[in-house]
C-alpha positions as CSV (number, residue, x, y, z in Angstrom):
1,M,106.9,80.0,106.4
2,P,104.7,82.6,107.9
3,Y,101.4,81.7,109.4
4,I,98.2,83.6,108.6
5,D,95.2,82.8,110.5
6,I,92.0,82.0,108.3
7,V,88.3,81.4,108.9
8,P,87.4,78.0,107.4
9,L,84.4,77.6,105.3
10,K,82.5,75.7,108.0
11,R,82.8,78.6,110.3
12,A,82.1,81.4,107.8
13,T,78.9,83.5,108.3
14,G,77.4,86.5,106.6
15,L,79.5,88.3,104.0
16,L,82.4,85.9,104.3
17,K,80.2,82.9,103.7
18,K,78.7,84.6,100.7
19,Q,82.2,85.3,99.4
20,Y,83.4,81.7,100.0
21,E,80.4,80.4,98.1
22,A,81.0,82.7,95.1
23,A,84.6,81.4,95.1
24,L,83.5,77.8,95.1
25,A,80.9,78.6,92.2
26,R,83.6,80.4,90.3
27,A,86.7,78.0,90.8
28,G,85.4,74.9,92.4
29,R,87.6,75.6,95.4
30,I,88.7,78.4,97.7
31,W,92.2,79.3,96.7
32,G,94.7,80.5,99.4
33,I,94.8,84.0,98.0
34,V,91.1,84.2,98.9
35,S,91.1,82.4,102.2
36,I,94.0,84.7,103.6
37,M,91.5,87.6,103.4
38,S,88.9,85.8,105.5
39,L,89.5,87.8,108.7
40,N,88.3,90.9,106.6
41,P,85.5,89.8,104.4
42,R,84.9,93.4,103.2
43,A,88.5,93.8,102.0
44,M,88.0,90.2,100.4
45,K,85.0,91.3,98.4
46,T,86.6,94.5,97.3
47,S,89.7,92.8,96.2
48,L,87.8,90.2,94.2
49,D,85.6,92.9,92.6
50,F,88.7,94.7,91.7
51,Y,90.3,91.6,90.2
52,G,87.1,90.8,88.2
53,A,87.0,94.3,86.8
54,I,90.6,94.2,85.7
55,M,90.5,90.7,84.3
56,H,87.0,90.6,82.9
57,G,85.8,94.2,82.4
58,P,86.2,96.4,79.3
59,S,89.8,96.9,78.3
60,P,91.9,97.6,75.2
61,L,93.8,94.4,76.2
62,S,92.6,91.0,75.3
63,R,91.9,88.4,78.0
64,S,95.1,86.7,77.0
65,Q,97.2,89.7,77.2
66,R,95.9,90.4,80.8
67,E,96.7,86.8,81.8
68,M,100.2,87.2,80.3
69,L,100.8,90.4,82.3
70,A,99.6,88.6,85.6
71,V,102.0,85.7,84.9
72,V,104.9,88.1,84.2
73,V,104.2,90.2,87.3
74,S,104.0,87.0,89.5
75,A,107.2,85.6,88.1
76,A,108.9,89.0,88.8
77,N,107.6,89.0,92.2
78,H,108.7,85.3,92.7
79,C,105.0,84.5,93.4
80,V,103.4,81.1,92.5
81,Y,100.7,82.0,89.9
């Protein structure tokens, strides 16, 4: 399994700490998909903002349809969803 260096919460500062705190407030934990972006907090923020816009922003698709699409794409890519 590949190894990706991460910055743990206890060492996070600035924008990274703010993003980690938002992740904890949102999900109660920091998921791996979030922590692997910890070396580039600006990219993490942009990625999470993009995800939020896609999943929670205005759309002709319902939230359920968007979640279904995410599951299907993850399965097609052999990713754990």
